[in-house]
C-alpha positions as CSV (number, residue, x, y, z in Angstrom):
1,X,36.4,101.6,-13.6
2,X,37.9,98.2,-14.4
3,X,38.1,97.3,-10.7
4,X,34.5,98.3,-10.3
5,X,33.4,96.1,-13.2
6,X,35.4,93.1,-11.8
7,X,33.8,93.6,-8.4
8,X,30.3,93.7,-9.9
9,X,30.9,90.6,-11.9
10,X,32.2,88.8,-8.8
11,X,29.2,89.9,-6.8
12,X,26.7,88.7,-9.5
13,X,28.5,85.4,-9.7
14,X,28.4,84.9,-6.0
15,X,24.6,85.8,-5.9
16,X,23.9,83.3,-8.7
17,X,25.7,80.6,-6.9
18,X,23.9,81.4,-3.7
19,X,20.6,81.2,-5.6
20,X,21.6,77.8,-7.1
21,X,22.5,76.4,-3.7
22,X,19.4,77.9,-2.1
23,X,17.1,76.6,-4.7
24,X,18.7,73.1,-4.7
25,X,19.6,73.4,-8.4
26,X,23.3,72.7,-7.8
27,X,22.6,69.6,-5.8
28,X,20.2,68.3,-8.5
29,X,22.8,68.9,-11.2
30,X,25.4,67.1,-9.1
31,X,23.1,64.2,-8.5
32,X,22.8,63.7,-12.2
33,X,26.4,64.5,-13.3
34,X,28.3,62.6,-10.6
35,X,26.7,59.1,-11.3
36,X,27.1,59.6,-15.0
37,X,30.8,60.5,-14.5
38,X,31.3,57.4,-12.3
39,X,29.6,55.2,-14.8
40,X,31.8,56.7,-17.6
41,X,34.9,56.1,-15.5
42,X,33.9,52.4,-14.9
43,X,33.1,51.8,-18.6
44,X,36.5,53.2,-19.7
45,X,38.3,51.3,-16.9
46,X,36.8,48.1,-18.2
47,X,37.6,48.8,-21.8
48,X,41.2,49.9,-21.0
49,X,41.7,46.6,-19.1
50,X,41.6,44.6,-22.4
51,X,45.1,43.5,-23.6
52,X,45.9,44.4,-27.2
53,X,46.2,41.8,-29.9
54,X,49.6,40.4,-30.7
55,X,51.2,42.4,-33.5
56,X,52.6,39.4,-35.3
57,X,51.5,39.8,-38.9
58,X,53.7,42.7,-39.8
59,X,57.1,41.2,-38.9
60,X,56.4,37.6,-39.9
61,X,55.6,38.5,-43.5
62,X,58.1,36.9,-45.9
63,X,58.5,39.7,-48.5
64,X,61.5,41.5,-49.9
65,X,61.3,44.4,-47.4
66,X,61.6,42.0,-44.5
67,X,64.2,39.6,-46.0
68,X,67.2,41.1,-44.2
69,X,68.4,39.2,-41.2
70,X,67.5,41.1,-38.0
71,X,64.5,42.9,-39.5
72,X,62.0,40.5,-37.9
73,X,63.4,40.9,-34.4
74,X,63.7,44.6,-34.7
75,X,60.2,44.9,-36.1
76,X,58.8,42.8,-33.3
77,X,60.5,45.1,-30.7
78,X,59.1,48.1,-32.5
79,X,55.6,46.7,-32.8
80,X,55.4,45.5,-29.1
81,X,56.7,49.0,-28.0
82,X,54.1,50.8,-30.1
83,X,51.3,48.5,-28.8
84,X,52.3,49.3,-25.3
85,X,51.7,53.0,-26.0
86,X,48.8,52.9,-28.5
87,X,46.6,50.2,-26.9
88,X,43.2,51.3,-25.5
89,X,43.8,54.0,-22.9
90,X,47.4,54.4,-24.0
91,X,50.2,54.0,-21.4
92,X,48.5,53.9,-18.0
93,X,51.4,53.5,-15.6
94,X,51.9,57.3,-15.3
95,X,48.2,58.3,-15.3
96,X,47.2,60.8,-12.5
97,X,43.5,61.0,-13.5
98,X,40.6,58.5,-13.4
99,X,40.2,55.8,-14.4
100,X,43.9,55.1,-14.9
101,X,45.0,56.2,-11.5
102,X,42.7,53.6,-9.9
103,X,43.9,50.7,-12.2
104,X,46.8,48.5,-11.1
105,X,46.3,45.3,-13.1
106,X,47.0,46.9,-16.5
107,X,50.0,48.9,-15.3
108,X,51.4,45.6,-13.9
109,X,50.8,44.1,-17.4
110,X,52.6,47.1,-19.0
111,X,55.6,46.6,-16.6
112,X,55.9,43.0,-17.6
113,X,56.0,44.0,-21.3
114,X,58.4,46.9,-20.7
115,X,60.9,44.7,-18.8
116,X,61.1,42.4,-21.9
117,X,61.4,45.4,-24.2
118,X,64.3,46.7,-22.1
119,X,66.0,43.3,-22.0
120,X,65.8,42.8,-25.7
121,X,66.9,46.3,-26.5
122,X,69.9,45.8,-24.3
123,X,70.7,42.4,-25.9
124,X,70.5,44.1,-29.4
125,X,72.8,46.9,-28.3
126,X,75.3,44.6,-26.5
127,X,75.2,41.4,-28.5
128,X,73.0,41.1,-31.6
129,X,74.5,44.1,-33.4
130,X,78.1,43.4,-32.5
131,X,80.5,40.9,-34.0
132,X,82.7,40.6,-31.0
133,X,83.3,42.1,-27.5
134,X,85.8,44.7,-28.9
135,X,83.5,45.8,-31.7
136,X,81.8,49.2,-31.7
137,X,78.1,49.4,-30.7
138,X,75.5,50.7,-33.1
139,X,74.8,54.4,-32.6
140,X,71.0,54.1,-33.0
141,X,70.7,51.2,-30.6
142,X,73.0,53.0,-28.1
143,X,70.4,55.9,-28.1
144,X,67.3,53.6,-28.1
145,X,68.2,51.4,-25.1
146,X,68.5,54.1,-22.4
147,X,65.2,55.6,-23.6
148,X,63.3,52.4,-22.7
149,X,64.9,52.5,-19.2
150,X,63.2,55.8,-18.4
151,X,60.9,55.9,-15.4
152,X,57.4,54.5,-16.0
153,X,55.6,57.0,-13.7
154,X,56.7,60.4,-15.2
155,X,53.7,62.3,-16.5
156,X,55.2,65.8,-16.8
157,X,58.1,66.9,-18.9
158,X,59.5,64.6,-20.1
159,X,56.6,62.1,-20.0
160,X,57.4,58.4,-20.1
161,X,55.6,58.0,-23.4
162,X,57.7,60.7,-25.1
163,X,60.9,58.9,-24.0
164,X,59.7,55.5,-25.2
165,X,58.6,57.0,-28.6
166,X,62.1,58.4,-29.0
167,X,63.5,54.9,-28.4
168,X,61.1,53.6,-31.1
169,X,62.3,56.3,-33.5
170,X,65.9,55.1,-33.1
171,X,64.9,51.5,-33.5
172,X,63.2,52.4,-36.8
173,X,66.3,54.2,-37.9
174,X,68.4,51.1,-37.1
175,X,65.9,48.9,-39.0
176,X,66.1,51.2,-42.0
177,X,69.9,51.1,-42.0
178,X,70.0,47.2,-41.8
179,X,68.8,46.9,-45.4
180,X,71.0,49.8,-46.7
181,X,73.9,48.4,-48.6
182,X,75.6,51.9,-48.4
183,X,75.7,51.7,-44.6
184,X,77.4,48.4,-43.7
185,X,77.9,49.6,-40.1
186,X,74.4,48.5,-39.2
187,X,74.5,44.8,-38.7
188,X,72.5,42.0,-37.0
189,X,74.5,38.9,-36.2
190,X,72.2,35.8,-36.0
191,X,74.6,33.5,-34.1
192,X,74.0,30.8,-31.5
193,X,76.0,32.6,-28.8
194,X,74.1,35.8,-29.3
195,X,70.8,34.0,-29.0
196,X,72.0,32.2,-25.8
197,X,73.0,35.6,-24.3
198,X,69.4,36.9,-24.7
199,X,67.8,33.7,-23.5
200,X,69.9,33.7,-20.4
201,X,68.2,37.0,-19.4
202,X,64.8,35.6,-20.3
203,X,65.5,32.5,-18.2
204,X,66.4,34.6,-15.2
205,X,63.2,36.7,-15.5
206,X,60.9,33.8,-15.8
207,X,62.6,32.0,-12.9
208,X,61.9,35.0,-10.7
209,X,58.3,35.3,-11.8
210,X,57.8,31.6,-11.2
211,X,59.0,31.9,-7.6
212,X,56.8,35.0,-7.0
213,X,53.8,33.3,-8.4
214,X,54.3,30.2,-6.4
215,X,54.6,32.3,-3.2
216,X,50.9,33.2,-3.5
217,X,50.5,30.3,-1.2
218,X,52.9,30.8,1.7
219,X,55.1,27.8,2.3
220,X,58.5,27.2,4.0
221,X,61.4,27.4,1.7
222,X,64.9,26.1,2.3
223,X,67.8,28.4,1.6
224,X,69.8,27.0,-1.3
225,X,71.7,30.2,-2.1
226,X,75.2,28.6,-1.5
227,X,74.3,25.1,-2.7
228,X,76.9,23.1,-4.8
229,X,79.9,25.3,-3.8
230,X,81.5,24.6,-0.4
231,X,83.7,27.7,-0.7
232,X,80.9,30.1,-1.5
233,X,80.2,33.0,0.9
234,X,77.6,35.8,1.1
235,X,77.5,39.3,2.6
236,X,75.3,38.6,5.6
237,X,74.1,35.4,7.2
238,X,70.5,34.2,6.5
239,X,68.3,31.6,8.1
240,X,68.3,28.1,6.7
241,X,64.5,28.1,6.3
242,X,62.0,30.9,5.8
243,X,58.4,31.3,5.0
244,X,57.9,33.1,1.7
245,X,54.5,34.6,0.8
246,X,53.5,37.3,-1.7
247,X,51.4,40.0,0.0
248,X,47.7,39.6,-0.6
249,X,47.4,43.0,-2.4
250,X,50.3,42.1,-4.7
251,X,49.0,38.8,-5.9
252,X,47.1,40.1,-8.9
253,X,49.9,42.5,-9.8
254,X,52.4,39.6,-10.1
255,X,49.8,37.6,-12.1
256,X,49.3,40.4,-14.7
257,X,53.0,41.2,-14.8
258,X,53.6,37.6,-15.8
259,X,50.9,37.8,-18.5
260,X,52.5,40.9,-19.9
261,X,56.0,39.2,-19.8
262,X,54.7,36.1,-21.6
263,X,52.7,38.3,-24.1
264,X,55.9,40.1,-25.2
265,X,58.0,37.0,-25.2
266,X,55.6,35.2,-27.6
267,X,56.0,38.1,-30.1
268,X,59.8,38.2,-29.7
269,X,60.3,34.4,-29.9
270,X,58.2,34.2,-33.1
271,X,60.5,36.9,-34.6
272,X,63.6,35.1,-33.4
273,X,62.4,31.9,-35.1
274,X,62.5,33.9,-38.4
275,X,65.9,35.6,-38.0
276,X,67.7,32.6,-36.4
277,X,66.1,30.0,-38.6
278,X,69.4,28.7,-40.0
279,X,71.0,28.5,-36.5
280,X,68.0,26.7,-35.1
281,X,67.9,24.3,-38.1
282,X,71.6,23.5,-37.7
283,X,71.1,22.7,-34.0
284,X,67.7,20.9,-34.7
285,X,66.3,23.3,-32.2
286,X,63.4,24.9,-34.0
287,X,60.8,22.5,-32.4
288,X,62.2,23.4,-29.0
289,X,61.6,27.0,-29.6
290,X,58.1,26.3,-30.8
291,X,57.4,24.4,-27.6
292,X,58.5,27.4,-25.5
293,X,56.0,29.5,-27.5
294,X,53.3,26.9,-27.0
295,X,53.8,27.0,-23.2
296,X,53.7,30.8,-23.1
297,X,50.6,30.9,-25.2
298,X,48.9,29.0,-22.4
299,X,49.3,32.0,-20.2
300,X,47.1,34.2,-22.5
301,X,43.9,32.2,-22.0
302,X,40.8,34.2,-21.2
303,X,40.0,34.6,-17.5
304,X,36.4,33.9,-16.6
305,X,36.8,35.0,-13.0
306,X,36.3,38.7,-12.1
307,X,39.3,38.6,-9.9
308,X,42.5,36.6,-9.5
309,X,41.6,33.8,-7.0
310,X,44.1,32.7,-4.4
311,X,43.0,29.2,-3.4
312,X,45.2,26.9,-1.3
313,X,46.1,24.8,-4.3
314,X,44.2,21.7,-3.5
315,X,41.2,23.5,-1.9
316,X,37.7,24.4,-3.2
317,X,38.8,27.6,-4.9
318,X,41.2,27.9,-7.9
319,X,44.6,29.5,-7.6
320,X,45.3,31.4,-10.8
321,X,48.8,32.2,-9.7
322,X,49.8,28.6,-9.4
323,X,48.3,27.8,-12.8
324,X,50.3,30.7,-14.3
325,X,53.4,29.5,-12.5
326,X,53.0,26.1,-14.1
327,X,53.1,27.5,-17.6
328,X,56.0,29.9,-16.7
329,X,58.0,27.1,-15.1
330,X,57.6,24.8,-18.1
331,X,58.6,27.5,-20.5
332,X,61.6,28.3,-18.3
333,X,62.7,24.7,-18.2
334,X,62.4,24.5,-22.0
335,X,64.5,27.7,-22.4
336,X,67.2,26.0,-20.2
337,X,67.2,23.0,-22.5
338,X,67.3,25.2,-25.6
339,X,70.3,27.1,-24.3
340,X,72.1,23.9,-23.6
341,X,71.3,22.7,-27.1
342,X,72.6,25.9,-28.6
343,X,75.9,25.6,-26.7
344,X,76.7,22.2,-28.3
345,X,78.8,22.0,-31.3
């Protein structure tokens, strides 16, 4: 009896579909629904392409709850991480459905932000929270740092977002313990050598981005890998001069990765200015830090072009990558000067 009813239901459904196709109803419905769906995907794609506002107000407040050294930097790391997950469209790098799967600029921006989140979380685990090289690492930071290093394209179990939220949870636990007088194990050491340690990583990241941005225009580049050391050696020989050029399809990705990197660094440096205020004042370096922030803020200007242009540099069309490289290079040079200033007695 049950099999007979199932067979009848299947037969009726088949006949109804045949009637729809025969009468052209299905095609008329598809002609209406498909354009609406495509329009909806485009609208959401455009909306999800907007970068979020910088979450600076919460961790720059000078009130009693944020007076503990280290709270500003930890809060900045938490706020940037949450903005990465809670911005319009959420975290798009692991999307497998439209419009996220068709977007590459915003995932590149997310990657730039995430790299800085990873670098700062590692610096907090290895340097900021430890008094010396033989001291014990903080338990919450030891759990948070590997969570942020999880793959960006995992959409199943565990999803990338769930791992990153776990890292945020441990950061919040560390921030809570910082102001707990009954738990002196949670510490944040605002020292010049700790700040130099993190800035060294930032300097390396910006230097790489600057080279990749400049390579939007292919030019010959001399090999300086072994410069200044006559006894230096490398694994395999390389040519003395080579032509370096970023692939055409990767130019916009490098551009938006740089914007994401600068966006995160602005937030982190403003928080560092709060936590390391005494160190910077002692070295008379606060103005140097503000100049770095000023240079990075130039990378966040609105783009009035629908696409990243790749002119020749001195040609008729603009080259947005070279403009971005200019800001990144100046910020990188200022960071080098700041690190030298912090190393002086």
